[in-house]
TILO-18748 format. One record per residue (C-alpha): residue in three letters; y negated, z, x negated. Coordinates in steps of 0.25 Angstrom, whole numbers, plus 5000, padded with zeros to 4 digits. Layout:
N
ALAYZX
...
//
This chain:
194
MET512949024599
ASP514249074604
GLU514549084619
LEU514549244619
LYS513149244612
PHE512549144622
ASN513149224634
LYS512549354629
LEU511149284627
PHE511249224641
ALA511649364647
GLY510449424640
VAL509449324645
LEU510049334659
LEU510049484659
ALA508549484654
GLY508149394665
LEU508849474675
LEU508249604670
LEU506849534671
MET507049494685
ALA507649634689
GLY506349694682
ILE505449604690
LYS506149634703
ALA506149784700
GLY504649784697
ASP504349714710
ILE505149814718
LEU504449934710
VAL503049874710
PRO502949764720
SER501849654719
HIS500649654728
ASP501449574739
GLY502849624736
HIS503349484731
GLY502649474718
HIS501549384723
GLY500349464722
GLY499549474736
GLU498949584743
HIS499049724736
LYS499649834745
ASN499449984742
SER500650064740
TYR500050164750
PRO499250094760
ILE498150164766
GLU497850144781
VAL496350134784
ALA495950134798
GLU494850034801
VAL493650084808
ALA492849994817
ASP491349984813
THR490550044825
GLY489250014819
ALA488850154818
ALA488550204804
VAL489250334799
ALA488250434796
ALA488250484781
PRO488250624779
ALA486750674779
GLY486950784769
PRO486950934771
GLU486650994784
PRO485251064785
ILE485251214781
LEU483851264782
ALA484151324796
LEU485351404790
LEU484551464778
ALA483851574786
GLU485251634790
ALA486051594778
ASP486951694771
ILE486451724757
ALA487751804754
ALA488551684758
GLY487651594749
MET487951694738
LYS489451684740
LEU489351524740
ALA488551534727
LYS489651604720
LYS490351474717
CYS488951424711
THR488951534700
ALA489851454691
CYS488651364689
HIS487451434694
VAL486751574692
PHE485951634704
GLU485251744697
GLU483751744693
GLY483651724678
GLY485151674677
LYS485551564667
ASN485851424671
LYS487351394671
VAL487951254674
GLY486951254686
PRO485551314686
VAL485151454690
LEU484951454705
TRP483951574706
ASN482751534714
ILE483251394717
VAL482751374731
ASN481551284730
ALA481651274715
ASP481451134709
LYS482651064707
GLY483151054693
ALA482151154688
ILE482951274683
ASP482551304669
GLY483651284658
PHE484651204667
GLY485051064664
TYR484950994677
SER485650854680
ALA484650744679
ALA484850714694
LEU484450854698
ALA483350874688
GLY482750744693
PHE482950774708
GLY481650844710
GLY481250934722
ALA481651084725
TRP482851154729
ASP482351184743
TYR483351214754
SER483651074758
ALA483851024744
LEU484751144741
ASN485551114754
ALA485750974750
PHE486151004736
LEU487151114740
TYR487751024750
LYS488150924739
PRO487450934726
LYS487850794720
ALA487450724733
TYR486050794733
ILE485750764718
GLU486650654713
GLY486950684698
THR486850834699
LYS487750914690
MET488051014701
ASN489551004703
PHE489551074717
ALA490151004729
GLY489151074739
LEU489151164751
LYS489451084763
LYS489251194774
PRO487751214778
GLN487851364779
ASP488451374765
ARG487251294760
ALA486251384768
ASN486951504762
MET486851454748
ILE485451414749
ALA485051554755
ASN485751614744
LEU484951524734
ARG483651554741
SER483951704740
LEU484051694724
SER482551704722
ALA481451804720
ALA480751734731
PRO481651654740
ALA481251524746
ALA480751534760
LEU481751494771
PRO481551364778
THR480551354789
ASP480851314804
ALA480151184801
GLU480951154789
ILE482251194796
ALA481851104807
SER481550984798
GLU482850994791
ALA483650994804
GLN483050854807
//
């Protein structure tokens, strides 16, 4: 092998080695290893999140108990405001007597009706097997957060968080009947408040 070819071969190997080393160094700069020196170690987040430590005082934090009582609000509830709230429900429900089920069941005469009992509507297994009636307390809990009240329900509605809105909606539903359900008694209101 002549001297010129040997020099070219040596220069090629040397250049390949230098390019390899430069690539490794560039990789370490662009994507540092866990400890910044290529040795592994503790992983650090690119954007560290500061979390304040809270001392345990021994007192348990009370979990949300659910919807506020609304029986006392029903006698003075605004049916017109309930009708206005119900307009967003018309995409899935019909409120007229003799109406046809849509994505959701017809809600005519729903107060005190059995749960999962509207003819011709395909209820979720969760709601169909839940049992009981749509009394004022059940409607209050369901309208507050349907998926929390009946886990597995098909109803995709976030709920009404304000007690007055739920009372207005329930008063509207109560009015949708040939013989509206009786308003709660003072004893029922008192027992709900406890």
